[in-house]
Steps between C-alpha positions, in 0.01 A plus 500: 500500500567191288151370573346825372702472180391139450135592553534784248664267247221244539238772452667606174509140381132452583398833344692446176229281340248777566684713245400246237129563545510819293823429319562541136599163356871451551510301177509834318837558337499871587361694793168671434516865402426754770552855616816627672321435832413137418669255735620163377509227764765235445663223696849587629776288645470421870692703757835339581446220749133457410321254278190719471465665162358851521292717270582864431269749327682791336454730201695434181735783596564351845569158349737659248690671785563149634624381161186301415339506155132444585409378151779242497435370853120507489448158337677311778455727804196721436203459731275804500456854371366772730363828370 
């Protein structure tokens, strides 16, 4: 079980740079405009006990439900926009 989790964590870490291939520049001060269905991919804190940073892709509404202001966080954690 733990080995499966470690393999999954490594796959996420390896795949994370692939998000940057079509990413909007994270140097932007605000997230790019989009539709309500647009998903904003951002780095999130690692799961407790892990050192692997993950990437989540959610709509603005889904980020807001988690207490995240996409425009404020985009400059330091934004990676990609989907849709």
